[in-house]
N, C-alpha and C positions, 0 to 999 in steps of 0.2 A: 717582438722579432729581430733578435741581433744579429748580425755576421751576413744581411742581403743587401747588394744594392743593385739598383735598377741599372739596365743597359741597353739604351733606347736604339742599337747599332743590330740588337739581336730582338727582333719585334716579326708578327705576321703582316706586316704592311705588304703590299703587292699581290698577297695571294687572293687569289677569285675563287670562284665555286668551281669544285671539279665536275667536270663535263662528262656525259656517259661516255664510255668507251673502255679499252681495254690495258691495264696498265701493269709494269711490273714494278712490285713492291719487296717491302721485307716487312717481315714482322717483328714488329720491334719489343713489343710488350704483351703478354697474354696474364690474365690473371681473372679469378672470380669475384662476383660483386654481386649486390643484390638491391635490390628496389627499395623505395621506405615500406612498401607493402610486403617486402620477404621473398619476393620472387628471386630467386637466383640466376644469374647467367655469367657466364664465359664473356669478358669483352676482350676480343682481338684486336690491335692497335696496329695499324701498318703504316708505314711512310713508303711514298713515291720515292723509286731508286732516282739520284741524281748521277749516276754510273752510265746512263742510258740517255741517248735524246728521247726524249719523250716530254709532253709541257706538266707541269703542275709538281715540278720535281720539288721534293722535301716536305710537300705539303701532307698530312695525315688524315688517314680514313680508318674509321671502326667498324666492325662488324660482331652482333652479340649471338650468340650460342643460347635458347632460353631451357630453362629446366619446362620440362610438360608440367600443367598443374595439375591432369589427372594421373601420372605414376610420379612427378617429382624425382624423374630421371632426365638426364640429357641425350638426346638424340645421338645414338653410335653413329649414324649413317653421316651427321654432319663432322665430327672428328675425324672419319675416316678417310671423308672427301677432302678435306683441308689438310691431314695429314698427309694421303697420296698424293698433292700438290706441293706439298711441302717437303717432298721423298724421305717421310720418316722411313724407319722399317717395318716392311711387311711383317706382322704375326707376331709383333715386340711386346712384350706383357707389361704393364707398369704396374709398379706397386700402391701408386696412388693419382690424385687426379692432378695434382700438384706437377706431380715428376713429368706428365703425358705435357701439361702446358709449358712447363721449361724445355722440352724437345721440339715444341713450337717457336721458340723465340731465337731471332737471328736468320730463320729460314728466309730465302728468297722464292716467291710465288708469283704468279700471274693471275690478276682478276680483271673480272669483268662488270661495272660498275653503270648503274643505272639512277636516274634520279627520278624519284616518284612521289606523288601526291596520294594520301591514302587519309581515310574519315573516318573517325568511332567516336562513338559516345559524343556527334556535334560539332567535334573539333577536327581543324584540319593540319594534317603532318607533311612538312617536307624531308623526304630521308634519302641521302645517297645511300642505296642497296647493294649489296653483292650479289651477281646473281649466278656466278660460274668462277671456279675454282680451278687453274691448271697449272702443271709445271710449267718453272722457268724458262724462259729461252737462253736466256744469259745466266748460266748458274756461278759463273767466274764474277763474286761479286764483290764493287769496288767504292760501294757508297759509302761517302763520310757522312756521317750526323752532325746536323747543325749546331752546335753547342753541347755540352757537356749532360744536361739534363734530359736530351733525346735519344743518348745510344740505349739500346737495350740493356735491359737489367732482369732481374729474379725475382722483381718486386711485383707486387700486385699492382696492376692500371686501377688508379681511384678515379672513379668519375662523378662530377657533383650533377649530373643530371638527376631532376625528380620527375620519378613515374610512379602510376599509382596503377593497381590492379585494374582499374576502369580502361585504362591506358590498351590492355590487352586485349586482343580478339576471341584470345586462346585459354 
């Protein structure tokens, strides 16, 4: 790995667990990925906006939309819900999933999140779950991304989380 240098002024120090609540965020990356088992999902990565006085500015949160194991399809209700909150054009037709996902990037939304504990196959999980999506109360976005690596891109979000079919109740 050549051409890479460490910068200890650009770290995650000082970040704390995101508390339950409602936050103004910007969708900074959206992409399709798959668990090691092959179960596909769309990963929405959001940054808590720093142009609004709110806790946890610049911290990231994720929301996954999973394909159904029964139908091998994504829920259109989830994409419609997030699309309405992101104020995408109602009735717009997309030629591909990638085209739709690109339309989400850079859009401000308001999300309500809750820290929840779940248990599956004898394992306990702590997750920050998005419970609702709404239109932003602050459409004039002045958010500044911290560092070049955090800016919205059209690249697929890569996630190194290891997941197995047994990790999902569906």
